[in-house]
N, C-alpha and C positions, 0 to 999 in steps of 0.2 A: 927388912932386906938389908944386905950388907953394902957397904960403901963401894967396894970394887965392882960389884954387879951394876950398881947405879952408874958409876963412872964408865963402865964398858958400854952400857946401854946408851948413854949420852954420846960417847965417841962414835958408836955405830950410827946413831941418828944424825950426828953432825956429818959423818962421811956420806951418808945417803943424801943429805941435803946438798952437800957440796957436789956430789956426782950429778945430782939432778940439775944443779945450776950450770955446771960445765956442759952437760948434754944439751940443755936448752940453748946455751950460748953458741955451741957448735952448729946446732940445727938452724939457728937464726942466721949465722954466717953463710951457711950453705944455701939457704933460701935467697939471701941477698945476691949471692953470686949468680944463681940461676935466673933471677929476675933481671939482673944486669945483662946477662947473655941474651935473654929473650928480647930485651929492649933494643940491644944492638942489632939483632936479626930483623926486628920489625923496622928499625930505621933504615936498614939496608934495602929491604923489600920496598919500602916506601920510596926510597931514592931511585930504585930500578923502575918502579911503576911510573914515577914522574918522568923519567927519561923516555920510557916507551910512549907515554902520552904526548910528549913533545914531538917524538918522531912521527906518530900517527897524525898529529895536527899538521905537521909539515907536509906529509904525503897528501892529506886531504886538500890542503891549500894548492899543492901542485896539480892535483886532479881537477879541482875547480877551475884553475887557470886554464888547463888544457881544454876542458869542456867549453869554457867561455870563448876560447880562441876558435874552436871548431864551430860553435854556433854562429859566431860572427862571420866566419868564412862561408858557411852555408847560407846565411842571410844575404851576404854579398852576392853569392852566386844566384840566389833566387831573385834578388833585385835586378841583376843583369838580365835574367831570362824574362822577367816581367817587362823590362824596358824594351827588349827585342819583340815580345809579343804585342806590346802596345804599338810599336812602330809598324808591325805587320798589319794589325787591325786598321790602323789609320790609313795605310796604303790601300787595303781592300775597300774601305769605305769610300775613298776617293775614286777608285775604279768603278764601284757600284753607282756612285752619283753620276759619273760620266755615261755609264750604260743607260741609266734611267733617262738621262737627258737625250741620248740618241734615240731611245725607244719612243719617247714622246714626239720627237721630230718625225720618226717614221709613221706613227699613228696619225699625225696631222696630214702627212702626205697621202696615206691610205684613205683617210676620210675624204680628202679632195677627190681622189680617183673614184671612190664608191659613189660619191654624189654625181660625178659625171656618168658612171655606168648606170645608175638608177634613172637618170634623165634619159639616157639612150634606150634603156629597156622600156620605159614608158612610151617612148616614141615608136618602138618596134611593135609593142603590144597594140597600140592604137592603130598602127598601119595594118597589122594582121586582122584585128577585129573589123576594120573597114573592108578588107578584101573578103573575109568570111561572109560578112553581111551581103556583099555584092554577089558572091557565089550562091548563097541561099536564095537571093532574089531571082537570080537567073534560073537555078535548078528547081525552084519551088519545093525544097526539101532541106530539113535541118541536118546538121553534122551528125548527130546521134542516129537519126533515121537512115542516113546514107551509110554510116558505118555498120549498123545492124543489118541492113539489107545485104550489104556486101559480104559480111561474115556468115550470114545465113546461107547465102548461095554457095560460098566456098565450102562451108561445112557439109551441106547437102551433097555436093559433088564428091567431096573427100570421103564421106561415109559410104556412099555407093561404091566408089572405087575400092575402099578398104574391105567392104563386105565381099565384093567379087574376088579380090585378091586372097582374102583369108579362106574363103570357101575353096578356091582353086588349090591353094597350098595344102589345106587340110585334106582335101580329097586325094591329092597325089600322095601325101604322106601316109594317109590311112590305107590306101590301096597297097603301097609298097610295104608298109608295116604289117598289114594283115597277111600279105603273101608270105613274107619272111617269118612272121610269128607262127603261121600254120605249119610251115616247113619244119621249124625248130621243135615245136611242140609235138607234132606228129612223129618226128624222128625220136624224140625223147620217150614218148609213151610206147612207141614200138619197141625200143631197145630195152625199156624196163619191163614191160609186159607183166604186170603184177597179176598173179593167178588167184588172188582173193581180194575181196572188197573191204569187209569189215569183220571184226571179231568182238563180240559183246561179252563183257564180264558177267558171270552167272551168280545170282544171289539166292537161288532157290535150291534147297537140298531135298532130294527125293527120300521117301521113307519106305521101308519094306511093308509096312502095314499101318492101319490107323491106331492100333494099340501103342505104337512107338511114341505118339504125341503125348500120351499120359506119362510115359517114362521120361520124356524130355522135360515136361513141366515139373514132375516130382511132387512129393507130398507138400501140399500148401504152397506150391510154386517154388520150392527150395532149389531145385536143379536149374530151372530156367533163370532165376535171379542170380545164382552163382555164375552161370555161364555169361550172362549179359554184363555183370560187373567185371569179371575177369577179362572178357574179350573186348569190352567197350562198344558193343553193338546192341541193336534191338532185334530180338527173335520174335517173329510174328507167327503165331499158331492160330490159323483161321479154319474156315470150312473147306479150303482147298484139299482135295483128296490126295492122301499119301504124299504130302509135301509141306515143308515149312519155309518161311521166307526170312532171310537175314538182311537187315537194313542198317546202313552206316554211310556217312558221307565220305569216309576214308576208304578207298578201294583196297589198299593193302590190308587194313584191319578187317575188312569184310572177307577178303580171301582167306586170311588166317582163321577167322571164325568158321567159314564154310568147310575148310579142310578138317578143322578140329571136330566140328559136329558130325561130318561124314565118318570120321574115325570112331567117335563115340557110338554112333548108331551101329557101325559094323562090329565094334567090340561088345556092345551091350552093357558095359559097366558105366552107368551114368550116375555119378555122385560128385559132390564138390571137390574132394581131394583129387580124384582122377581127372576131373575137368581141367584143373589148373595144370596138371602134368601134360595132358594132351595138347592144351593150348600152347605151352612152352615149346613142345616138340614141333608143333605146326609153325610157330614163329621162326624157329631155326630153319625149317624147310623152305618157308617163303623167302627168308633172307638169302639162302643159297640160290633160289630161283631168280631173285632180283639181280644178284651178281652175275649169274650165268646169262640172263637175258640182256643185261647191259653190255657185257663183253660180246655177245652175239650180234647185238645191234651195231656196235662199233666195227666189228669184223665185216659184217655184210655191207655196211655203208662205206668201208674203206677209209675210216678215220682213226688212225692209230695215235697212241701217246696221250690218251685222256686220263685225267686224274681218277683214282678209284671212287671218290665221292661222286663225281659226275657220272661214272658208269653205274653206280647204285641208283641215282635218280633216273637214268635212262631205263634201267630194269624195272623201276617202279611204274613207268608208263605202261608196262605190260598189263596192269590191272586198271588202267584209266581209259575211259572212252569219252568221246565228244560227239554228240548227236549220233551215237551208235557206232562211231568209227573208233577202232582201237588205236590209241595214240602211239603205241610202240611200233606197230606196222606202218602207221602214217609217217612217223619220223624216219624210218628206214626208206620208205618209198620216196619221201620228199628229198632225202639226201641223194638217192640215185637219180631222180629227175633233175635236181639242181646240178649234179655233176655232168650229166649228158648235155644239158643246155649250156653250161659254162664251156664245155669242150667245143660245142658248135659255134659259140660266139667268141671264142678265143680268150675267155676270162680265166681266173685262177680256179682250177678245178678243186683243189684241196680246200680252199676257203669256202667254196660253194657247197661242197659235200658236208663239211663240218657245220656250216650254218644251217643246212637243211636238216641234219640229224639233231641239232641242239635247239632249233627254233622254238619248240614247245616244251623245253626243259622245265619252265616255270609251272606247267600244269601238274608236275609231280609234287609240288609243295604249295600251291596257291590256296589250299585249305588251311594252312598253318600260318601263312605270312600275308600281311596286307599289301595290296598292290595288284597290278595286272600281271598276267603270266609272262608277258614279254619283258616287263621291267624286272620281275623277280628272277627269271631265267638269266637275263643279261648280267645282273649283279652277282648271281651265284657262279656263273661261268667265269667272270672276271676275277672273282675271289680265288678260283682254283687254276689260274694261269692260262686261261684260253686267250688266244691272240686278240688284240683290240678290233681287227677288222671282222673277225668272227662274232665278237660280242656285239658289234653294230648290226650285223645281219639279224641277230636274235632280237635286239631291242627295237629294230625298225620294221619288222615284218608286218606290223599293224599300224605303221606310220605314227607311232607315239614319239619317235625322235626322227631326225632327218637321216635319210639313207646316204652314207658317205662313199659308197662304191657300187659298181655294177653288180658285184656278187650279192649285195643286199637285195637288189631288184630281182635277181634270178631266184633267190631263196623265197621271196614273196610269191613269185610266179609258180614255183614248184609247189609251195604250200597250197595255193589256189587250185592247181591242177589236181593234186592228190585229194583235196577235199570236195572239189566241185564235180567230179565224175559221177554220172548217174549211179545211184545206189551206194555211193561211198558214205554218205551221211543221211540221217533221217531227222526230221523235225516233227514235233507234235503240232497238232492243228492250232492250238492256242498261240504258240510262238509264231507260226507261219502267218496267221491272220494279223497278229500284232505287227509283224514286220511289214506286211503289205499295206496296212492302214498307215503306218508311220511314213512309208515311202510316198504315198499319195498326199499326206499332210505336208510333207516337206515341199513337194512340188507346188501345192496350192498356196503356200505361204509367200510366194513371190508376187510382186505387183504385176498386173496385166494378164494373169492366168485366168482363163475362163473354165477350163476343165482339165483334169489330170487323171490318167488311168494307169494302174500297174498291170502289166501284161506278162505273158510267158513265165508264170509262177514267180513273179517278182524279179525276173531277169531284165525287164525293160519297163521304163516309165515313159508314157507318151503324154505330152503337154500341149494343149491348144491355147494360144494367146490372142489377144485383141490386136489387130494390125494397126489400129490408130494409136495405140499406146506404145508399141515397140516397132522399130525398124529392123532391117535384116541384121545389122551389126549387133543391135541389142539382143536379138534372138540368139545369135551365136554366143554372146556373153552370158545370157541366161542359162544356156545348156551347160556351160562350164561351171557356173556358180552352183547350179543344182547338183551336178556331179560331185563338186567339192563338198557341199553340205551333206550329201548322202554318205560320202566317205568318212566325214567327221562324226556323223550321228548314228550310223548303223554298223552292225557286225554281220557279215554275210559271206557265204562262199562264192568264189568266182568273181564275176563282174556284172554290173548293171548298166544297161544301155539307156541313155537319156536322149529323147527325141523331142525337139521343140518345133511345132508346126505353126507357121504364120501364113494364114491364107487370106488373100485380098479378093473381095468380090465387088464387082461393079454392077449396080442395079439401076435400071431406069424403067419408065412406064410409057407405053405408046398410047396416046389419047386421041 
């Protein structure tokens, strides 16, 4: 290698080394300046932080001083209040001590007075005992014996006077009441003048021939089972010639079945599909009849403005009977009778007519709802906007609730008149005998009764009593009690007369 190249290489290396040294020195100087600047900034921030810390410390000290001053002020105020309260309590304690002292003084004075009164009382009791003993010695009778004898004499005289007075008043009131009642009832019946007594719903369907029974039954009983299931009734095919019987507790359902079976017999086509169609048509017909009969009843009775649901229930009564009496005709007749009686007595004719028309409304639904027909009908009428006074006539016509108006009494009387007329209702023998026997049992259940007989087909009960067990006033009271118990225990048309006979016999023997 030549010398110039070596010298050039050395010069280049030396230049590189010198440049690197100068660069390192410059970089070091720059880093020192940056470090000095950072140190100055940190020292400034530290100085500012120390200044803020001193300021916060001063503020905290000021706040602590202020809180301490407020606490001392509050403590002073509390000490002043406690001092005042202590002073007040001390004053009250002193007052109570004074009152206790005065009370003790009063008790001592009262004790002295009580001692004097006790001593005086003992003296009076001793004097009274001495006088009583002297009176007993003179009269030869103790105080209890004299008091008992005097009370017995007064009671005997008073009971006799009361019995005579009660009998006199009752006889006068009964005579006047019977006379006036006969006039009103006769006038009412004369003006209403119903031309029919009863109408009984029919459940027997006539047949054109005996062969029709086989067609009604169908193959293996198919037709009769379909009819019974669709109509909800029992069809009785027995040995009755040319007739079948429809049985159901629901009169509307029975009427639908009767109409449908009559149509099927007339048509001749008796099979399950046709049975359902005919039953549906019969239901629609009966629904129309129900609405028409309800409207007719309201029109004939003169009771406008009734809700359509109430009119439907009234129409349903067309197919309901009670002891053989048609309830639809009975409702109209009761309304007319109640209106005439109310007019005669100066009562509210509209309320009486409405009550008479609706009093048996519950009989249209008592098969489906629990409760008596009076209660059910009253609740139904109230639900559909019937006036409260009319609702009371419905609920009270069998005395299940108190009668709040004279119209309620009139409705009860009209119901009895319509149902008690001869032939208006019929009873079977078993029910009649049961009612008569119950009537006699009620009379015999009272103390002092020797015999009791039900007379006039249950319209009167005659009771014989022992005269030594009951006096005249007790006999009058027994008649009322028996009548009240009969009203509570029995359901009967019209009224039942209760007669109590107290017979005194004087017997002696000539020897």
